[in-house]
N, C-alpha and C positions, 0 to 999 in steps of 0.2 A: 594389051588388053581382049585380044582376041578371043585366046583361050578363057578367061574369064567369062567372056559373054557367051561362048559354047556350052561352058560346064552349068550355067546358069538355066541355059535353054534345056540341055538335056534333064536338068531337074526338074523344070516343069512339065517337060514331056513325061518324065517317070511319075510324075503327081505325088511325090512323096517329100514332105519338109519337114525339118525338125525344129522347132521354135522354142527360143529361149529369152526372146524380147517380149517378157511378159509371161503369163504363164507358161510352165513347161507343159507342150503339147507336141503329140506326132498326127500332124495331117496328110490325109490321102486323098487327093482330090478336093480340097479344101475342107473335107471331113475330120472332125477330130475322132482319132481311136483311143478310146479309154486304155490308160495306160498303167493303173494302179494309184495307190494312195501319194502321200508326200516321201516316203523312204524309198519307194521304186523312182520316181521321179525325181528325186535327187540323184541318185546314183546315174540315173542317167544322162542329169545334166552335168555331173561331173565327168560323166565319160565324153561328153559331146563339148565341152569344153576344151580337151586335148583330144581331137580327134586322130584316130589312128598312131596313140601314143598311147605307152603304157601308163596307165595310173595304178601305184600300188595299192592295195587294200587296204595296210596300213593306213595310209593319209586319207582313204573314202571313211573309215571307221572315225578318225580324229575329226574330221570336219562333219559328218554327219551327228556325233554326239558329242560335238565343241570339248574333245579332250578329255570326257568324262564316258567313256563307250561301256557298257552293260558287259558281263562276261560272255554274253552270247551274241555281241555285235558283230562278229566274224560270220558266225553262220548266217546271222539275219542277212549280212550283205550278199553272202553265197545264195541266199534265199532268192532276195530282191532282182540276183543276176540270172538266176534259173528261169524266174517267171517273165523278165525282160526278154531272154531269148524268146520263150514263147509265143509272146505278144508281139515280138518284131517278125517273128516266121509266121505266122499266121496274116501278117500284113499281104495285102493282095493288091499290089500296084499295076497290075496287067503287064508285068514283063520282067526283065532280069537287070533294068538299068537302076532300079532302085534298092537292089540287094544290100542288105545290110545284115552285119554279124558280129556278136561280141564272141572275142575270145580270149582262152586263158594265157596269160602271157608272164611268169615270174618276174615280178613279185606281185603281179594283180592282174588288172584286165587291161582289155584295148577294144575298143569299139573301131571297126572297120567300116568306113563308111565312104561316100564320093563327099567331101566337104563343101561341095557348090548347095548340097541339099540343107545344110544348117544356115538358119537366118544372120546368125553372126557373122558367118562367113560371106556371104551373100552382101552383108552392110559394110562389112572391111572393103569388098570388091568394088561394090560401087563408089565408096569415098576415094580410094584410090586411084579408079577410073575417071572421077572428075578432076581431079589436079591436073591442071595445065590446061584444060579444055574452055572453052568460051563460057563466059558468063551464061549464057541461055542454056546450053547443055548443061553446064553445071549444076544450074539451080535445077534443072529436070531429074537429072543422076541423085542429087541429093535427097529431092522430095521422094523418090521412089526409096531409098533407105531410110530415110524417116517414117516411112509408112510402114515399114517391117515393125516396129514397135507398137504393141496393143496393150501397153501397161507398163510398170514397172518390171525390170527385169528378174525372171525366174520369181515372180509375184506370190506364186501359191505354194512354197515350200515351208512358209512357216520361219522365216530369218534361218533355218537351217545352215544354208548355203550362201554365202556373199560373193559377187563377183564386181568387184570393183573397174576391172577394165571395160565391164559392158557398160556402165553408166559414163564413163571415160568415153567409151565409144559412141554413144549417145550425143554427148556435148560438142563431140568433135562433130559430126554428123551437122548438127545446128549450128555450130559456129562457121563451119564452111560455108553451108546453104545462107546463112544472114551478110556474110562478106559478098556471096553472088548475088542477092536481092539489094544489097545496098549500091553494087555496080551497075545494076540494071534500073536504079532509081526506084526501088518498092519500098523506100526507109519509112514512109506513112504506115504501110501494110505490116510492117512486124514490129512496130512499138511495142503493142499490147502484148506477145508473144515474149519480147525482150524483155519487161519489165516483169513479169511473172517468175520468168527464167534468174532475172538478176535477184529477186527475191528467194528463191529457191538455193540459189549458188551466189551467196554476196560478195564471195573473195575471187570469184574467176573473173581477171581484170579485162580478157577479150571480151566476154558478154559486156561489162560496161561500157567499155569501150563504143561495141556495135551500139549500145542504147544513146549515148552522149552524142553521137554521131547521127543515129538516124533523126533524135529529138532537135538537134541543130538544123537539120535538112529539111525538118518539118517546119522551121518556123519558132522553135520551142527555145531557145536559147538561153533564158532562165532557167527553164525545168532541167535543161542539160547541164547547167554548171548545178543545179541542187542534186543531180544524179551523182555527180563526181564527189561534191562534198559529204554528201552520207557515206558513200565509198571512203572516203578519205579518214572521216572520223571515226566511222567503226574500224577500220585496219588498224588506224592507231590505239583505240581505246582495248580492242580485243586481242590483238597481235602484236602490238608495240613496233609497228613497221609502216614505211610510207609507200605510196603508189608507186609502181615500177616506171622506168624514166618514159616509155611510150605515151602510156596514159597521162603522165605529168605534161608530157608535149601536147598531147590533144587539147587537154584541159587548157594550155595556156593559149593555143591557138583560137580555142571556143571564146574565151576571155577577151582577146584583141580582135574578136568579131572578124578571123580570118575566111575570106570570100571563099578562095580555093579549096576550104572542105566541101563546098556546096557541089563542086563538081565531081561525078562519078570516078572512080579509080579503081582500076584492077588490085592495087596492092591494099592488103588489109592495113586500117590505122593502127591499128594495135595486134601485133603478132603474135600467135601461140607461144605462150612461154613453155611450154612443156615439147619437148623432142626436137627443138628447131636449133640447137646450137648443135655443132659439128665435132665430138671430142676428137683428139688425135693424142693418145695419152701413150702411143708405143715409147719403150724407152729407147735410148740409143742402140743402132744395131750396132753388132760387134765387129770388130776389126780382124783382119787376119783369118776369115772362115776359110776353111777348106775341105774339101770331100764334100761326103752327103749327099752325091749327087742322084743316090737313088730315092733316098728319104724326101728331098724337093722334089724327085719328079712324083712319089707317091702323094704329097701334099698337093701340087699343082692338079692332080687327077680330082680332086674336090672341087674345085671351080668349074663355073660353066663354060660350054665353049661359046664362042661367039663374043657379043656385045654385055657392056656390064650390065644391061636390062633382061638378061636370062637370068633364071632361079639358079641357087647352087643346089645341088643334087644330094650332097650329103651336109648335114646339120652338125654334125662334132666329130673333131678327130681328137683322139689321145697320142701323145707322145709319152712314152713310159722308157724307162732306163736306170740304170745305177747313178749313185751322185757323182757328180764331175763328167760325165757324158757329154755335156754339152747340148740338154735338151731345149733349155730356155734362149740360148746362143741360135738353136737351128729355128725355135718360132718366131722368134723376135726378127731375124733376117729375115725368114719368108715373108712374115705380116707386111715390112716395108716393102717388099719387092710388089705385093699384091694389092697394096693399102689403096691405089686408083681404081682399084674393083668393086670397093666398099665408099662410094660417096658418102655415106650417111656416117661415118667416122668410124674409128679405131677404139674400143675399151680395153684395158689394159689393168689387171690386177695380181699383186704377188699376194697369194692366199696363205703364205708362210706354213705351209702344212708341216715343213721339216726346219722350221727355222729355231736356231738354239737359244738364241734371244728373248723370243718373244712366242705366243701360245698361236694357235693356226685362227687365222681370221674367220671370225662369223659370218655365214652367209648374208644374213640381216645387215652386215656391216657393212660389206661391199655393193648389196644392193641400195644403199644410202649413196653412197657413193658414185655408183653409177647413174642414180637417178638426178642427182645434183648435176653431175656433168652432161647430163642430156636437157638440162634445164629446166627441172622440177625445183620450185624453191623449197627451202627446209619446211615451210611449215604444211605444205602439201605432201611431204613424204609420208605415207601411213605407216601405222604404229607398229600392225601385226606383219610378221615375215610373208606369209601366205597375200596379203594386201599388197605389199610391196613388189613380191614377185608378178603379182598378177597386174599390175600398173605397169613395170619393167616391160613385162613380154607386150603388152597394148600398145605401148609407145614403138616398139620395135616390129610390130607384127607386118607393116608393109615398109618397113626400112632396111635397106642392105648395109649392115654393121658388121665388123670384124670382133669378135671377143676374144682376147686371149687371158686364159686363164693359168696362170704359173705358179708350181707349187703345190699342187692340190694335195690332201691329205687322204681324202676318201672320197665316194660317191655322193655321200649326203650332204657335204660342202658345197658340190658342185652343182647338183641338179636344181636349186633356186635360182642358178646363175645362168643356164642355159634358153638363150632365145625360143620361141615357138615358131614362129614364120621361117620357111623353107628359104627366104631371101637372105638371110644372115646366117653368117658360120661363126662356128665357136673352136678354138683350138686349146687345149688342157696340156699342161706339163706335170709330170708327177713319176715318184721315185719307187710307186707302189703298182701292180698291175690291178686295172680297174674293171676286173672282169664282170662285178655286178653292174657298172655303170653301162659297159657293151649291152649286157644282157636286157637290162632296162630301156635305155635308149637307141639300140640299133649304131651305136658309136663304131667308127673305125679307129684300130688301133695299132698303131707301130712301135715295137720295141727298138731301142737305138742300142747300138754296139759300140766298141772302141772304132776309132777310126783305121781305116787300109794303112798299111805303111807309108804308101806314098803321100797320102793327106797328112799323116802324122810328120813326117819331115818338112813338108811344105808348110805347116804350122810352126814346128821349131823355126824353119828358116825365118819367117816373119817376124817371130816374136823376138828372135835374137837381132835384127835389123840387118844382117849381111849374110850373102851367100855363101854357103859352105865352100872351102876349098881343098884339093890334096887331099892330105890324111882327115881333114877334120870332117869330110864326107863319110866316111865308113865310121868315125865317131861320133857324127851325128846320127847315123842310123839306129848304132848300140844304144844311144843316150834315149832314141824314140823309143824301142825295145824295154830297156829300164823303165821308163814310165808306162808300158803296158799301153803304150796308144793311146791312153786315156787323156784328153783335150786338156783338162784342169792342169794333170801333171804336165803335158807338154807347154802350158802356157807357163807354169811356174818355173820350168827349168828354163825356157826360154827368157823369160824374164831375169833371170839371174845371167845369164849369158850379155844380156844388153846391160847389165847394171855397170858394166867398167871392165875395164882389159886387165884386173888383177884375176880374172874367172875365165880360164879357158875352157873350151869343151872338154879335154882330157881331164881337167879338175873335176867339174861337173860329173862325167861319167866316173871317175873313181870313187866320189862320194857317195853314189849311188847305186854302185856296186855293192857296196856294204849294206848286206841285209839289215842290219841292227839298226842302220843308220839313214836307210833311205825314207821313212816317211819323214824324219827330220829335215831332212835337206830338201824335203818338197814342201816345206812353210814357208811363208813370207811375214813379215810382221803384221798385216792386216790378218785377223784371224777368220775374216772372210775367204781368206783366198790361201786354204790349205787342204792339204788332200785328206790331211788327218781329221781336222774338222767336221768336214765333208762326210767322212766314214763315222765319225763319233756321233752325228746327228740320228744318220742312219740306225745306228747301233741302238741308242738308248730310244729310239720309238718300236723298240721289239719288245713283246713281251716276255716275263722274265725266262720261261723254258726257253724259248728260240735266243734269246742274248745267252744264256748258258750254255746251249749246242755251239754258238758261233766260236765261244772262249775253247770249247773242245774241239772244234775244227781246227783251231789254231796250234793245236798240238799236233795234228795229222801230218805225217810227214808226206803221204802221196801227193798226188796229181790228181787222180780220179777218184770221186769219192760217190759211195754207195751206201745203200739203207743199211747193210750189215755193218761194215766199221763203224758208222754211226751209232747205230745200238749199241755196240760192244764201247766205245767211247761214253756215252752218255747212261750205259747201264738200265737199258729202256728195250722194249720188243721191236721187232723190225717194222710192222706197220705204224708204231709210234714215230719210229725213225722216218720214214716215208712220208707220213706227214709235217713231220718238223720241215725235213728237206723242200717239200714243197711250197710251204710256207714262206721259208729263206728266199727260194725263187722267185715268189710274187713279189719281194721286196728287193731283189737283184742283187742279194748277200750271194748266192750261188746262181749259175746258170744250168741249166738242164740240157746236156748236149743230145742225149737219147734216153730212151725210157729207163729212169732208174740209176742214170750216170750223171753225175754233177762235177763242175769245176768250180774254181775260185779264180777270181782275178789276183794276179800276183800282190797287189796293192792291197787288195782287200785280205789276201792269206795273213800278210805282213802285220796289218790292223789287228786282225783277229788273234795272231799270236801275241802281239803287245797286251792286248787284253788279258789273256790267258796269263801272262807273267806277272802282269800286274795285280789281278785281282783273284786268282785261286792261290791256294796254298798249295806248299810243296807235295804234303799230303795227298792231295786232290788230285793234283796233276800226276801222281806217282801212280795213283789208283788205277786212273782213266788209260793211261799207257800199259799197265798191266794187263787190264779189260782187253786191250787193242791186240797184244800180243796173244793172249788167248785165243781170240778168234782167228787169227792167223793158223796158230799151232793147232785148233781143232778142225779147221779147214784146210789144211795140211796134211791133217790126220786121214781124214775124210776121202780126200782125192785118193792119197796112196793106197788105201784099201780098195777103193773104185779100180786104181790101174792096175795093180796086183793080185785082184779076184781073191779077194777073202784076208784072214786076219794076218797081217804081218808078223805076230810073235813078238812085237815091239810093245811097250808099257804105252795104252790107250791116253791120250789126249782128251779123247770122250769122258770118260772117266774122271782124269784129273780136274778138268774146269767144265763142269755138269752147266755153268749159268752162263757160258758164251752163245752168242747166237751160232747158230747153224745153216750153214748155206744149205740148198736143196742139191744133193747127189745122189743118185740112183742109178748110174750108169758110167761106165769109163767117158764116155761122151761129154756129161756133165761136168767129170772132173778135168777133162781137157779145158771148158770152158771157163771153169772156175780159175784154174792155172793161168789161161790167156787175160781173164780180166783182172786179175789180182797179181799177176807177176810182178808189174811195176811197182806197187803199192808196198810186197813183200819185201822187196830188195830195199825199198826206203825205209820201212821200218828194221829192216837190219843193219843199215848204214847208220840211223840215228842214233840207233842202241849202242853200236858200236862207239860211234862219238861221244856219247854220254856215260860211255862205261857200264852200261847196264848188264843185269843178270845171265845165270845161264840158259835163261829161256832165249836169248837172243842167238846163243851157239846153236842151240835144239835148231831155231827158224833157218839159221844160215846153214845147218847140216841137212835140213828138209831140202830147201830150195838146191842144193847141189846136188841131191836125188832125183831131180825130175828131169831125167834125161832121156826117160824112154818111156814110149807110150803116150807124147804127147807133141804137137805140132807146132807148137808157139815157142818152145825153148829152143835158143840155138846157142851154139859153144862159148860165144862171147860172153853172155850173161850168166849161162852156167859156171863159167870161169871164175867170175867175178865173185859169184855167192860163195864158190869152193875157198877163193883166197880168203873172204872174210872168214870161215871156219879156222882154217891155217892162222 
């Protein structure tokens, strides 16, 4: 708490304070600085409620105009921000300690401020500091916190902005202060204040219990019992519920005239029902986990050094990667390892972002689950999403909780579920790059690839249940390669080996070696344990034009995918092809290994090929492959003309196929680079055409390949001879 005390002292020295616990005000040395009308004050309040975090412009507009904004709303908010900047810049606090600025940070604005200058932060700090201290000191600190309220929170905004977390904070401060006063024997002094509060908050059981105890200790047993009965009848009539077990227990002790209640105790007679439960929701840690040392170290860097009382430096980590790569396993395993660093609990939710059986889980529903797990009663869960999120953030504000959000669909689903305090940590797993979330929150993102060879073999060995010996060792290495070192595929293959003696390593290798049946061999009876099913989910999540691109990539025989071949296959321009490839890379269907060079995992490629075979007509497939051949014929023609310095005297593919994409080649060096880049793909097109008995264009391509023997540094006699043999 020394740091908090220091921050408060610095804030007092600066003379600047932002007030939200009452009318929205900016005070300099106790003097109110005019800050504009309700609109400007509302925008300032929204920024101060989330200090040093980006508040989206769209959310400001929605809140300020109750989801019915005028057409000029965005312009009005921009004007408010501009005038706020001017007012804040004009504030003179006699030094640099109180410097505050509003930064533009897409998709909105961020107020950069020492949080100790905000009365809400000071109140939370005093409440946290009071916990665990002696009753006299506790009561003193809580009275300081209570004195920060100058009326109803955000009182002068005309209802434009509500912040239920501030009401919750006020009640938490009061309840903690009443506990301290009861411990100090001040029961008679607080009866009037408690009676008024119970009238205002009739279903707040902790306040009712404190009033009953204060009345009993003041010799007013009958009045204490009547206060309980009023609450019990009202709860039954209006809510259809009984009092909680602690309040019922207190009632019985008063009814029996239990004189031990007269003795002050450091334990509250009715504990707060909100936030006192310690959830432990993590699913079972995966067995046979292998590898991922770098990723585990990266996650460990997010934790504070030293004791568990230290603050977490980074509030949000994103684990992104393709289906079956082991994101959930990594997140859950790591969460179990560090659970003791989060003594206030671990929350877990499967967001079902890519669940084939269910729609993605709404953030409002997840918040309900989390609030119930944290001890909020059903009737106390707010109706509106923003109110639920505010209460959730308020409960976690001073707690150390680990939140694991698995299988997220997009940034909007996640944002309301993020704890605001720096003492908690959220870990998100997803099949898409959440670049918008990173930009919006400053999250750190780690993209998971497949396992290293040694880790893949280790996982296979664990799943098979027996160590590899002799020839089986090399067969298992080959099996790991056929699985593409993908953890889901490795687990399925290992499970088959463990299923019985009828399946040897050689049998499974032989089955997977046949590309036509490899995906079928990596299916188990459980639909959730299938490489094909996992890839199907990703495929179905794509927009139609991107799904079409995946099908067409299933026809591409080469390994290195670039915008020009994709443009040819899809019949689109090169810039469109680049955008499609980058969209697919964001969903981990392809991986960009260098600028404009993409690759597909073998199993993803086989899945794309299956989709093409099942969902494309023979006419469409033939047309796409013809466009691909035309691209390579045109590219080869351009390269030959550069290398032979002019017209070759041969028929021009440029004229024959005018719609084919044309790579930029303005010099012999460009031609050599194109051949270097496309040589393996060109040979793959020739080979696949020869296997399927395609037309004379394949012969022309093979002949062109055989002619690239002079003026290039990339082509050796082996590959050239291979091309010549194809011509023959």
